[in-house]
C-alpha atoms as a printed R data frame, in Angstrom:
    type eleno elety resid chain resno       x       y       z
1   ATOM     1    CA   MET     A     1 -57.824 187.851  92.589
2   ATOM     2    CA   LYS     A     2 -61.334 188.106  93.996
3   ATOM     3    CA   LEU     A     3 -63.345 191.239  93.198
4   ATOM     4    CA   ILE     A     4 -66.408 191.955  95.318
5   ATOM     5    CA   ALA     A     5 -68.109 194.735  93.411
6   ATOM     6    CA   ASP     A     6 -71.000 197.108  93.026
7   ATOM     7    CA   LEU     A     7 -70.615 198.620  89.571
8   ATOM     8    CA   HIS     A     8 -73.816 200.674  89.429
9   ATOM     9    CA   ILE     A     9 -73.630 203.505  91.966
10  ATOM    10    CA   HIS     A    10 -74.767 207.088  91.360
11  ATOM    11    CA   SER     A    11 -73.152 210.161  92.869
12  ATOM    12    CA   VAL     A    12 -74.759 213.429  93.908
13  ATOM    13    CA   LEU     A    13 -74.328 214.474  90.259
14  ATOM    14    CA   SER     A    14 -76.905 212.007  88.932
15  ATOM    15    CA   LEU     A    15 -80.549 212.790  88.469
16  ATOM    16    CA   CYS     A    16 -82.187 212.546  91.876
17  ATOM    17    CA   GLY     A    17 -78.864 211.613  93.512
18  ATOM    18    CA   ASP     A    18 -78.966 212.201  97.246
19  ATOM    19    CA   PHE     A    19 -76.691 214.835  98.858
20  ATOM    20    CA   GLU     A    20 -74.996 212.041 100.803
21  ATOM    21    CA   MET     A    21 -73.756 210.367  97.604
22  ATOM    22    CA   ALA     A    22 -70.368 212.084  97.745
23  ATOM    23    CA   PRO     A    23 -66.934 210.387  97.463
24  ATOM    24    CA   CYS     A    24 -65.997 209.992 101.141
25  ATOM    25    CA   ASN     A    25 -69.470 208.769 102.101
26  ATOM    26    CA   ILE     A    26 -69.673 206.241  99.282
27  ATOM    27    CA   VAL     A    27 -66.151 204.916  99.857
28  ATOM    28    CA   ARG     A    28 -66.878 204.553 103.577
29  ATOM    29    CA   ARG     A    29 -70.049 202.566 102.762
30  ATOM    30    CA   VAL     A    30 -68.252 200.387 100.187
31  ATOM    31    CA   LYS     A    31 -65.654 199.471 102.822
32  ATOM    32    CA   GLU     A    32 -68.324 198.825 105.497
33  ATOM    33    CA   LEU     A    33 -69.924 196.296 103.143
34  ATOM    34    CA   GLY     A    34 -66.642 194.511 102.498
35  ATOM    35    CA   LEU     A    35 -66.520 195.443  98.815
36  ATOM    36    CA   ASN     A    36 -63.160 195.983  97.170
37  ATOM    37    CA   THR     A    37 -64.315 197.306  93.779
38  ATOM    38    CA   PHE     A    38 -66.873 199.895  92.736
39  ATOM    39    CA   SER     A    39 -67.887 202.170  89.909
40  ATOM    40    CA   ILE     A    40 -69.695 205.485  89.710
41  ATOM    41    CA   THR     A    41 -72.164 205.440  86.833
42  ATOM    42    CA   ASP     A    42 -73.837 208.837  86.700
43  ATOM    43    CA   HIS     A    43 -76.388 209.538  84.000
44  ATOM    44    CA   ASN     A    44 -74.624 210.809  80.851
45  ATOM    45    CA   SER     A    45 -71.920 212.436  82.949
46  ATOM    46    CA   ILE     A    46 -68.365 211.901  84.159
47  ATOM    47    CA   GLY     A    47 -67.962 215.081  86.225
48  ATOM    48    CA   ASN     A    48 -67.396 213.342  89.575
49  ATOM    49    CA   LEU     A    49 -65.259 210.408  88.469
50  ATOM    50    CA   LEU     A    50 -61.791 211.798  89.236
51  ATOM    51    CA   PRO     A    51 -62.593 212.725  92.857
52  ATOM    52    CA   PHE     A    52 -64.010 209.221  93.393
53  ATOM    53    CA   LYS     A    53 -60.906 207.657  91.848
54  ATOM    54    CA   LYS     A    54 -58.688 209.689  94.194
55  ATOM    55    CA   VAL     A    55 -60.610 208.687  97.339
56  ATOM    56    CA   ALA     A    56 -60.765 205.034  96.213
57  ATOM    57    CA   GLU     A    57 -56.983 204.930  95.734
58  ATOM    58    CA   LYS     A    58 -56.399 206.380  99.227
59  ATOM    59    CA   GLU     A    59 -58.464 203.507 100.640
60  ATOM    60    CA   ASN     A    60 -56.876 200.798  98.437
61  ATOM    61    CA   LEU     A    61 -60.113 200.139  96.559
62  ATOM    62    CA   LYS     A    62 -60.354 199.314  92.873
63  ATOM    63    CA   PHE     A    63 -62.303 201.996  91.018
64  ATOM    64    CA   ILE     A    64 -63.744 201.471  87.540
65  ATOM    65    CA   PHE     A    65 -64.658 204.485  85.407
66  ATOM    66    CA   GLY     A    66 -68.305 204.208  84.422
67  ATOM    67    CA   MET     A    67 -71.268 206.070  83.015
68  ATOM    68    CA   GLU     A    68 -74.928 205.220  82.580
69  ATOM    69    CA   VAL     A    69 -75.778 206.321  79.068
70  ATOM    70    CA   GLN     A    70 -79.428 207.016  78.363
71  ATOM    71    CA   THR     A    71 -80.482 206.624  74.735
72  ATOM    72    CA   GLU     A    72 -83.234 208.461  72.857
73  ATOM    73    CA   GLU     A    73 -85.334 205.308  73.258
74  ATOM    74    CA   GLU     A    74 -85.020 205.558  77.053
75  ATOM    75    CA   VAL     A    75 -82.682 202.560  77.237
76  ATOM    76    CA   HIS     A    76 -80.085 202.854  80.013
77  ATOM    77    CA   VAL     A    77 -76.728 201.320  79.090
78  ATOM    78    CA   LEU     A    78 -73.994 200.824  81.667
79  ATOM    79    CA   THR     A    79 -70.581 201.556  80.149
80  ATOM    80    CA   TYR     A    80 -67.165 200.915  81.744
81  ATOM    81    CA   PHE     A    81 -63.696 202.105  80.759
82  ATOM    82    CA   GLU     A    82 -60.107 201.333  81.663
83  ATOM    83    CA   SER     A    83 -59.040 204.975  81.881
84  ATOM    84    CA   TYR     A    84 -60.428 208.453  82.351
85  ATOM    85    CA   GLU     A    85 -59.095 209.422  78.929
86  ATOM    86    CA   SER     A    86 -61.143 206.643  77.303
87  ATOM    87    CA   ILE     A    87 -64.382 207.541  79.045
88  ATOM    88    CA   ARG     A    88 -63.776 211.234  78.350
89  ATOM    89    CA   ARG     A    89 -63.538 210.583  74.587
90  ATOM    90    CA   VAL     A    90 -66.877 208.752  74.622
91  ATOM    91    CA   TRP     A    91 -68.473 211.357  76.891
92  ATOM    92    CA   ASN     A    92 -67.441 214.134  74.472
93  ATOM    93    CA   ILE     A    93 -69.455 212.381  71.745
94  ATOM    94    CA   ILE     A    94 -72.442 211.825  74.042
95  ATOM    95    CA   TYR     A    95 -72.405 215.380  75.384
96  ATOM    96    CA   LYS     A    96 -72.752 216.833  71.882
97  ATOM    97    CA   LYS     A    97 -75.894 214.726  71.368
98  ATOM    98    CA   LEU     A    98 -77.623 215.622  74.645
99  ATOM    99    CA   PRO     A    99 -80.694 217.850  74.368
100 ATOM   100    CA   ALA     A   100 -80.294 221.412  75.614
101 ATOM   101    CA   VAL     A   101 -82.390 221.091  78.775
102 ATOM   102    CA   ASN     A   102 -81.837 223.241  81.842
103 ATOM   103    CA   ASN     A   103 -81.762 221.395  85.132
104 ATOM   104    CA   SER     A   104 -84.924 221.615  87.210
105 ATOM   105    CA   PRO     A   105 -83.741 220.795  90.762
106 ATOM   106    CA   ASP     A   106 -87.286 220.143  91.976
107 ATOM   107    CA   TYR     A   107 -87.676 217.451  89.330
108 ATOM   108    CA   PHE     A   108 -84.143 216.153  88.680
109 ATOM   109    CA   GLY     A   109 -82.336 216.998  91.906
110 ATOM   110    CA   GLU     A   110 -79.409 219.378  92.358
111 ATOM   111    CA   GLN     A   111 -76.823 217.478  90.235
112 ATOM   112    CA   ILE     A   112 -73.749 218.622  92.161
113 ATOM   113    CA   LEU     A   113 -70.074 218.336  91.273
114 ATOM   114    CA   VAL     A   114 -67.856 217.555  94.273
115 ATOM   115    CA   ASN     A   115 -64.178 217.138  95.009
116 ATOM   116    CA   ASP     A   116 -62.421 214.353  96.921
117 ATOM   117    CA   ASN     A   117 -63.213 216.038 100.270
118 ATOM   118    CA   ASP     A   118 -66.960 216.027  99.530
119 ATOM   119    CA   ASP     A   119 -66.810 219.799  99.024
120 ATOM   120    CA   ILE     A   120 -68.244 221.683  96.090
121 ATOM   121    CA   PRO     A   121 -65.166 223.031  94.287
122 ATOM   122    CA   ASP     A   122 -64.922 226.718  93.406
123 ATOM   123    CA   HIS     A   123 -67.666 227.543  95.884
124 ATOM   124    CA   ASN     A   124 -67.124 231.224  95.158
125 ATOM   125    CA   LEU     A   125 -69.095 230.676  91.971
126 ATOM   126    CA   PHE     A   126 -72.081 230.860  94.304
127 ATOM   127    CA   SER     A   127 -72.212 233.823  96.651
128 ATOM   128    CA   LEU     A   128 -75.278 232.675  98.565
129 ATOM   129    CA   LEU     A   129 -77.488 229.650  99.087
130 ATOM   130    CA   GLU     A   130 -81.086 230.305 100.018
131 ATOM   131    CA   ILE     A   131 -82.624 228.053 102.600
132 ATOM   132    CA   SER     A   132 -86.231 227.853 103.702
133 ATOM   133    CA   ASP     A   133 -87.070 229.010 107.198
134 ATOM   134    CA   GLU     A   134 -87.927 225.427 108.258
135 ATOM   135    CA   ARG     A   135 -84.362 224.212 107.800
136 ATOM   136    CA   ASP     A   136 -81.535 224.308 110.295
137 ATOM   137    CA   VAL     A   137 -78.313 225.503 108.682
138 ATOM   138    CA   LYS     A   138 -76.053 224.033 111.382
139 ATOM   139    CA   LYS     A   139 -77.591 220.556 110.980
140 ATOM   140    CA   LEU     A   140 -77.315 220.762 107.190
141 ATOM   141    CA   LYS     A   141 -73.658 221.753 107.389
142 ATOM   142    CA   GLU     A   142 -72.942 218.891 109.799
143 ATOM   143    CA   LYS     A   143 -74.733 216.354 107.617
144 ATOM   144    CA   PHE     A   144 -73.391 217.622 104.285
145 ATOM   145    CA   GLY     A   145 -69.798 218.731 104.803
146 ATOM   146    CA   PHE     A   146 -69.538 220.254 101.338
147 ATOM   147    CA   LEU     A   147 -71.921 223.032 102.464
148 ATOM   148    CA   LYS     A   148 -69.641 224.306 105.245
149 ATOM   149    CA   ASN     A   149 -68.113 227.162 103.223
150 ATOM   150    CA   PHE     A   150 -71.378 228.623 101.944
151 ATOM   151    CA   ASN     A   151 -73.309 231.654 103.108
152 ATOM   152    CA   PHE     A   152 -76.951 230.813 103.800
153 ATOM   153    CA   VAL     A   153 -79.704 233.370 103.430
154 ATOM   154    CA   SER     A   154 -83.470 233.372 103.685
155 ATOM   155    CA   PHE     A   155 -85.875 235.469 101.666
156 ATOM   156    CA   SER     A   156 -89.640 235.483 101.401
157 ATOM   157    CA   ASP     A   157 -90.028 233.693  98.055
158 ATOM   158    CA   ALA     A   158 -93.153 235.890  97.874
159 ATOM   159    CA   HIS     A   159 -95.843 235.091  95.366
160 ATOM   160    CA   TYR     A   160 -98.366 237.298  97.184
161 ATOM   161    CA   LEU     A   161 -98.044 240.816  98.643
162 ATOM   162    CA   LYS     A   162 -98.773 239.516 102.133
163 ATOM   163    CA   ASP     A   163 -95.687 237.242 101.956
164 ATOM   164    CA   ILE     A   164 -93.107 239.959 101.226
165 ATOM   165    CA   GLY     A   165 -90.704 240.256 104.152
166 ATOM   166    CA   ARG     A   166 -91.847 236.978 105.734
167 ATOM   167    CA   SER     A   167 -88.210 235.931 105.794
168 ATOM   168    CA   ILE     A   168 -85.333 238.381 105.350
169 ATOM   169    CA   THR     A   169 -81.568 238.499 105.585
170 ATOM   170    CA   VAL     A   170 -79.559 241.328 107.098
171 ATOM   171    CA   PHE     A   171 -76.156 241.930 105.480
172 ATOM   172    CA   TYR     A   172 -73.432 243.717 107.472
173 ATOM   173    CA   LEU     A   173 -70.878 245.217 105.070
174 ATOM   174    CA   GLU     A   174 -67.547 246.880 105.756
175 ATOM   175    CA   GLY     A   175 -68.093 250.444 104.558
176 ATOM   176    CA   LYS     A   176 -70.086 251.118 101.398
177 ATOM   177    CA   GLU     A   177 -68.816 248.157  99.403
178 ATOM   178    CA   ASN     A   178 -70.925 246.560  96.674
179 ATOM   179    CA   LEU     A   179 -72.834 243.583  98.173
180 ATOM   180    CA   ILE     A   180 -71.902 241.061  95.466
181 ATOM   181    CA   LEU     A   181 -68.200 242.004  95.527
182 ATOM   182    CA   ALA     A   182 -68.184 241.858  99.326
183 ATOM   183    CA   LEU     A   183 -69.809 238.415  99.276
184 ATOM   184    CA   ASN     A   184 -67.261 237.092  96.803
185 ATOM   185    CA   ARG     A   185 -64.426 238.334  99.040
186 ATOM   186    CA   GLY     A   186 -65.992 236.891 102.191
187 ATOM   187    CA   LYS     A   187 -66.277 240.356 103.736
188 ATOM   188    CA   VAL     A   188 -69.918 240.147 104.837
189 ATOM   189    CA   ARG     A   189 -71.589 239.017 108.041
190 ATOM   190    CA   ILE     A   190 -75.067 237.586 107.566
191 ATOM   191    CA   ARG     A   191 -78.029 237.213 109.897
192 ATOM   192    CA   ARG     A   192 -81.168 235.397 108.748
193 ATOM   193    CA   ILE     A   193 -84.493 236.437 110.216
194 ATOM   194    CA   CYS     A   194 -87.647 234.361 109.725
195 ATOM   195    CA   TYR     A   195 -90.981 235.688 110.874
196 ATOM   196    CA   ASP     A   196 -94.009 233.588 111.793
197 ATOM   197    CA   GLU     A   197 -97.107 234.222 109.711
């Protein structure tokens, strides 16, 4: 048997992982390159491994469970496991030792969990995603399929009085329903309005 492999690939879950590093995209690229084996080795995390395994199996690729473990000394160790159960046992030990640091998306990236369709599972956990007025929602949704089920809004992000209302969102509710409840039920129409300075 001949294995042509890349065993050090990060998903969208890893620090600074690009939005395109989702299962279907990575598997497509692995196949384009003629590889038959790959591993996802996210930093101290295994959250996206099962969706990658599922997509790899559909495409007859060998998938190896991996994780890049970062030590206190800043050493990065690539670890590989035969089964998800094995890597999960080790991850449980590592997780307990990780420092309690909140993610800073501007510094570390978004660190997103995805499913085997490149969607963010349980998207109803997030009612809205704010987008700056320079971005085009339609293009983002086309480029990153996992964003297709989200509601996008724009707000001013005001740090100065003059900036309040620079960008607003109009919500159209059915009746007098609570906004958050309506959003979670998908019963709201949204229109973003961005004003020039």
